[in-house]
N, C-alpha and C positions, 0 to 999 in steps of 0.2 A: 485421369479419364477426361475425355472431351465430352462436353455436354451437347455438342452439335449432333444432329441426327436423332434427337429424342422425340418421341411421340407421346403426348399426354392425351388420354381419352377416358371416356366413361367406361366402366367395366360392363361386360356382358356376362350372363350366367355361366358360360363356358370358362371364363377367366378364373372362376373358383377352383377348378381342377388344376390350373397352372399354379395358382398361389399355394394350394394345398401341397403340391408336389415339391415346392422349394422351401417351405417353412422350416422343416427340421434342419436343413443345411444353413439357412440364413440365421437361425437362432442357436447355432453351435450344438446341434443335436437335441436341444429341448423340443419336445413335441407339444406345440401349442395349437395344433390344428383344431381341436375341439372348441377353442375360443372364437373360431371364425366360421360359423355355419353358413351354408350355401344360401339360405334365405336372405342374408344381407346383400348378396350379389344379385338377387332378384328384386328386392324392394327398396334398396337405397342406391341405385345406380346413378341417379341424378345428382347425388351429393358425394359420390366416391370417385376415385381416380385410379387408373393404372398408367404406368409409364414403361415404354419399351425403347430399346435401342436395337435397331435393325431386327425387329420382330422378336427379340429376346426380352422377356419380362425382367425388369430391373428394379421395379418399385411399385408400391400400391398404397392407397390410403382409403379406408372405409370409414365414412362418417355420415352423420345425419343431423337434420334439424329436429330438436326434441319436440315431440308432439304434445307433451304435457307441461312444458316450460317454454312459453313463446318468446323468451329472450335468450334462449340457450341453444347451442349446437354442441355436438359431441363427436370426438374422434375416437372411434372404437378400436381401430387397429391400423398400424402403418408399418411398412417394412421396406427396406432397401437392400438390394444385393450387396453382400460384403465387399465386393470389388469396387462398388460405386459409393461406398460411404466416404464421407468427407469431401465429396464433390459438390455439395450444396443441393443434392437432389431431395433429401428429406425436407429441408427448409423450403424448397420450391413447392413440394406437395402441400406443406402446411400453409404457405402463403396463398396458394390457390384456394384451399379450403376456407381460410380466413376471409378472402374476398367474397366467396359464396355466402358465408355466414353473414358478413356485413351487408351484402346486397339484400339478404332476406330479413334484415332488421334484427339479427341475433348478435348482440354485443358481447356475449360471454361464450367462451369455448371451454369445455371440460374434456378431460382425458384421465385415464388411470394407467399405472404401470406397476410392475412388481418391485418390491423393495430391494431385491437383489440385482435389478437391472440398472446398474449405475450409469451406463451409457445413455439409457433412455432418460433417466432423471436429469443428467447433465445437459442433454440436448434440450429438453423441455424448459428447464430453468434458464438456459442460455438465451432462448428466444422469448423469454418473458413470462412463462407460466409460473404461478405461485403454487407452492405445496400447501394443500389445505390441512387443517387439523384432523386428527384421527382419534381412534379409540385407544390405541396403544402406541408404543414406540419400539422400533426395531433398528438397531445400529444407529441410533440418533435420528431416525426418520419417523415422522408421524404416519401411522398406517391405520387403515380401516379394516377391521377383522371380518372374516367371513363374507367378503364383498364379491369375490370372483366366482366363476362358474362352478368351481369345486371346493368352495369354502376358502379360497385363497385370500391372503391379506394383500391389500393394494395401497399404493400411494396415490391419493387423489390430487389432481392438478386442475388449475383454473387460470385462464387467460382472459383478461378484460381487454377487448380490442381497442377501446379508447385509451387504454394505458400502455398498449404494446409498444415495444421499441420500434422505431421507424423501419428497420431492416426486417423485422419479423412480420409486420402487418402492412400491406400495401395501402397507399393513400386512396 
């Protein structure tokens, strides 16, 4: 896929409908829509992104600066159209968020993913995220139990921007 003709922009509340419509397909039939409430598209627009190619939604990242931890930012959810995976789009979304976090004086970025999501774990660790300790272990991974919206177990991830690989975090 050619990355020319891409438009990165801040989401608007109507983008929530577009994202909700593609989530089951992008996650192989898994219905994760409840994990991404519309309120995030209303209150975290300045720290989130959508990316389009010729007006087609091909990626998004919902993140925010943590209000209770003034040195942290959090990536709540990110997704890329399956046809655009491995084109560097997810890395670009993350690098843009890292730049925003760094500019806001937030040197630590957190994220979570499911223990079954091997692709997400591989992506995050490849760009420098460390897997944090958990309460239990599943398939050799430390997980935090009952952390997700429906009591899901999650793998907690952390990236310290001052320790990030140069390709993962812009100067």
